[in-house]
N, C-alpha and C positions, 0 to 999 in steps of 0.2 A: 392411609386413605386420602389425606390432603394432597399428597404428591400426585396420586392418581387423578384426582379432580383437576389439578393444575395442568397435568399433561393432556388430559382430555380437552380442557379449555383451550390450550395452545393449539392442539390439532384442529379443533372446531374453528378457531379464528383463522388459521392458515387455509382451511378449506373454503371458508367464506371469502377470504381475500382472493383466492384463486378464481372463485366463481364470479366475484365482482370484477376482477380484471378481465376475465373472459367476456363479460358483457360489453366491454368497450373495444374489443378486438374485432375488426372487420373480418367476416367469414369468407369473403369473396376471394377466389383463387383464379388467376388468369396467367397462362403461360403460352408463349408462342415463339417460334424460331423460323427464320427465313433462309433461303438459299437462292443464289442466282444460277439459273440453268441455261446452258447454251443450246437451246432447242426451242422451236416455236411452241406457243401455248397449246395448239391442237395436239401436238405429239406428247407433251407432258400430260395433258388431260387423259390420254389413254392409260396412264399409270395411276390415276387417282379417281377415276370415274365409277368405281365399284369397290365393294368390300374385298373381293378377290384380288383386284388390282392392287389395292393398298396393302394387302397381306403379303405381296411379293417383296415389298421393301420395308415393311414394319419390323423393327428389331424385336418386338414382343413375340412374334410367332416363332422365333428361334429359341426362346428361353426354355421351351419344353416340346421337343419334336414329337413326343408321344401323347400330347394333350388330346382330349376328345374334342372334335369340332363338329358343328352342325350349322348348315345354311338353310334359311327359310326365305321364301318369296323370290321375286325377280330381282336379281342383283343389279345394282345401278339405278334402282328406282326407290322412291320413298316407301318405307315399310319393310324393305329387305333387311334380313337380320343374320348376323354371324354370332354364334355362341361358342364358348369354349369352357372346358373344365380340365383342371390340372391338379395333380397332387402336390405340385411345387408351390410353396407359399407365395413366392414373388410373382406367380402367374395367376393362381386362384381360379375363380369361376366368374363368368360374366357374359354379357351380350352387348353387341354394338348394332344399332339399328339406324339405317339411313333416314334422316329427317327431311332433308331437302337437297335437291340437285339443280344447279343452274349452270349448264354446259356453256362454254368450257372454262368456267372460272371458279366454281364453288361447289363443294360437297360438304354437307353438315350431317353429323351423326350424334345420336344419343348413346352414351355409354352407361351401362349398369353393371356395377361390380357387386357380387354377392359375397365372395370370400377373397382374400382373408379379412377384408373390412367392407362392410356394405356402404356404397356411395354411388353417386350419380355425377355425370359430367356431360358437357356438350363439346364435341370435338369438331374440327373443321380443317379443310385444306383449301386455301385460296390461291388462285393463280392470277397473275397480272402480266400482260405483255410488257416487256422491258426491252425496247429496241428490237433486235432480231432474236432475243431470248425471252426467258420467262422468270419472273420472281415467284417462287413457291413459298407459301407461309403455312406452317402446320401448327395448330394450337388447340387449346381447350379452355373451357370455363367451368368452374365448379364452385360449390359453397361448402365450407366446413361447418358442421353443426355446432351449436352451443352445447356444452362448454368446451368441446374439443378444439375450438378455434384458438384457444390459448397456446396450442402447440405451434401455431404460426410464428410466435415470438422466438421459438427455438429451432425452427426449420429454415433451411435455405433451399427454396423451391428451384432456383436456378441450378444449384449443385446437384439436386436430386434428379431433375428432369433433363437437363441439357445433354448428358451423354447419349441417352436413347434417342432424343429428337435429332441431335446432330448426326448420329449414325443413320437413322431413317432417311433424313433429307439427303445425305451423301449417297445412299443407295438409290433414292429416287433420281437424283442428278445423273448418276452413272447409267441407270436404265434409259432415261430419256435422251441422253447424249449419244447413245450407241447408234 
């Protein structure tokens, strides 16, 4: 019985330690990636100015060609929404809603993931004229809730997100430069 009490005490102390550490970990997540595109900003804008346009180069739409898709509202305007549902765990279920559009330089969206993990994020594509070309920056902001933010100590966001963002931006570059 004493050994069981000691084991339970150790487990309780470890849980409290984890919760205490998590309280001091910043939950904010920000990731962005940029690419130089040899095309004028107005041409690049045609490939980012709506949810349908972004889905032509987004790597996530390829992960499950059989996912259920639903569009609502007038695409390219605030309030327009694209929702998906997939049986594949890495695709899951969610919606992306246009929050703001500032042609030809910025589109902001709200992302809501329902499965496999419920979370929210704010995504954006920013375009900046750069000489005769355009700098395109694709990114997102989110916040990891307490106590799960302790996972940030063990995650490499760059390693997780970079391959998909790089692929998406390379596809955008290729489309805009054609």
